[in-house]
C-alpha positions in Angstrom: 115.1 108.9 98.5 112.5 110.7 96.3 114.0 109.2 93.2 113.8 105.7 94.7 110.0 106.1 95.0 109.8 107.3 91.4 112.0 104.6 90.0 110.1 101.9 91.9 106.9 103.3 90.4 108.5 103.1 86.9 109.5 99.5 87.6 105.8 98.6 88.2 104.8 100.4 85.0 107.6 98.8 83.0 106.7 95.4 84.4 103.0 95.8 83.4 103.9 96.5 79.8 106.5 93.7 79.7 104.0 91.2 81.1 101.2 92.4 78.8 103.5 92.2 75.8 104.8 88.7 76.5 101.3 87.3 77.2 99.9 89.0 74.1 102.7 87.6 72.0 102.0 84.1 73.3 98.3 84.4 72.6 98.9 86.2 69.2 96.3 88.7 70.3 96.3 91.9 72.4 95.4 90.9 75.9 94.5 92.9 79.0 95.8 90.6 81.8 94.7 91.1 85.4 98.3 91.5 86.5 98.6 94.5 84.1 96.0 96.3 86.2 97.4 95.3 89.6 100.9 96.6 88.6 99.3 99.7 87.2 97.5 100.5 90.5 100.7 99.9 92.5 102.8 102.1 90.1 100.1 104.8 90.2 100.2 105.0 94.0 103.9 105.3 94.0 104.1 107.8 91.1 101.5 110.0 92.8 103.7 110.0 95.9 106.7 110.9 93.8 104.8 113.7 92.1 103.8 115.0 95.5 107.3 114.9 96.8 108.6 116.7 93.7 105.8 119.3 93.8 104.8 118.2 90.3 101.2 118.9 89.6 101.5 117.3 86.1 102.4 113.9 87.6 99.7 114.1 90.3 96.9 115.1 87.8 97.6 112.2 85.5 97.7 109.6 88.3 94.5 110.8 90.0 92.5 110.2 86.8 93.8 106.8 85.9 93.8 105.4 89.4 90.1 104.6 89.5 90.1 103.3 86.0 92.7 100.7 87.1 90.2 99.8 89.9 87.4 99.5 87.4 89.5 97.1 85.2 90.3 95.0 88.3 86.5 94.8 88.9 85.9 93.9 85.2 88.5 91.1 85.5 87.0 89.7 88.7 90.1 90.4 90.7 88.7 93.2 92.9 86.4 90.8 94.8 89.4 88.6 95.7 91.2 91.4 97.4 90.4 91.5 101.2 87.8 94.1 102.1 90.2 96.2 104.3 92.7 96.5 101.4 89.9 97.5 99.0 88.8 100.2 101.4 92.4 101.4 101.7 92.8 101.5 98.0 89.7 103.5 97.6 90.6 105.9 100.3 94.2 106.7 99.3 93.3 109.5 96.8 90.5 110.7 99.2 93.0 110.9 102.1 95.6 112.7 99.9 92.9 115.2 98.7 91.8 115.8 102.3 95.4 116.4 103.3 95.8 118.9 100.5 92.6 120.6 101.5 93.8 121.2 105.1 95.4 124.3 103.6 94.2 124.5 100.0 95.7 127.9 99.4 99.2 126.7 100.4 98.8 123.5 98.3 97.7 125.4 95.2 100.3 128.0 95.7 103.0 125.4 96.3 102.0 123.4 93.2 101.4 126.3 90.8 104.4 128.4 91.9 107.1 125.9 91.8 110.3 127.8 91.1 111.8 124.8 89.4 108.9 124.6 86.8 108.1 127.7 84.8 104.4 128.2 84.2 104.6 127.3 80.4 106.4 124.1 81.3 103.8 123.2 84.0 101.0 123.8 81.5 102.8 121.6 78.9 103.5 118.9 81.5 99.9 118.8 82.7 98.6 118.7 79.1 101.1 115.8 78.3 100.0 113.9 81.4 96.3 114.5 80.6 96.7 113.3 77.1 98.7 110.2 78.3 96.0 109.6 80.9 93.2 109.9 78.2 94.4 106.6 76.8 93.0 105.0 79.9 89.8 107.0 79.7 89.5 105.8 76.1 90.3 102.2 77.2 87.7 102.4 79.9 84.9 103.8 77.7 85.8 101.2 74.9 85.9 98.4 77.4 82.6 99.4 79.0 80.9 99.5 75.6 82.3 96.1 74.6 81.6 94.6 78.0 85.2 93.3 78.5 88.4 94.8 79.6 90.6 95.3 76.5 93.4 97.4 75.2 92.2 98.7 71.7 94.6 99.9 69.0 93.9 103.7 69.6 95.1 103.1 73.2 98.5 102.5 71.8 98.5 105.5 69.5 97.5 107.8 72.3 100.2 106.2 74.4 102.9 107.1 71.8 101.9 110.7 71.5 101.5 111.2 75.2 104.8 109.4 76.0 106.6 111.7 73.5 105.2 114.8 75.2 106.0 113.5 78.7 109.5 112.6 77.6 109.9 116.2 76.2 108.7 117.6 79.5 111.0 115.3 81.5 114.0 116.2 79.4 113.3 119.9 79.9 112.6 119.3 83.7 115.7 117.1 84.0 113.6 114.4 85.6 115.4 111.0 85.3 112.4 109.1 86.6 110.1 110.3 83.8 112.8 110.0 81.2 113.6 106.4 82.1 109.8 105.6 82.4 109.1 106.9 78.9 
């Protein structure tokens, strides 16, 4: 069941890239279509749940950072205001609720995530670094887009993506995680 959640998340992430690539090819220009950000947000929610179910801090850390960047891009695209208000509130509150749940017993949460017998400390550090680098592509995209005034996917976004994906794939192979391997 856990893998189903992870593979569903990867389907959303794969669909976003496929749609973005097809639309960009048609336009003969790199596009940042609204559907890219909708699919990103859906995939992020599911992958965060997958990370939680697998006790994988590396996955959770990466999704928490990019989640609100996806929301920002939806706002920049004018899509956010079309989403019904209760859904917007729910989207905003998902990470807050997850954090509150984790903070019910923070010592247990930290111990559980940092002392996962299936993930040696060195591998967890490598995995978190890989996820953070991979996530930095969206931080870079967000900063670049804010500066330019339009949601866009600049060339360095793709360079950071390749390096981060390579590191995540290495982590996934060592961890024997089929969801991350297929995703990368």
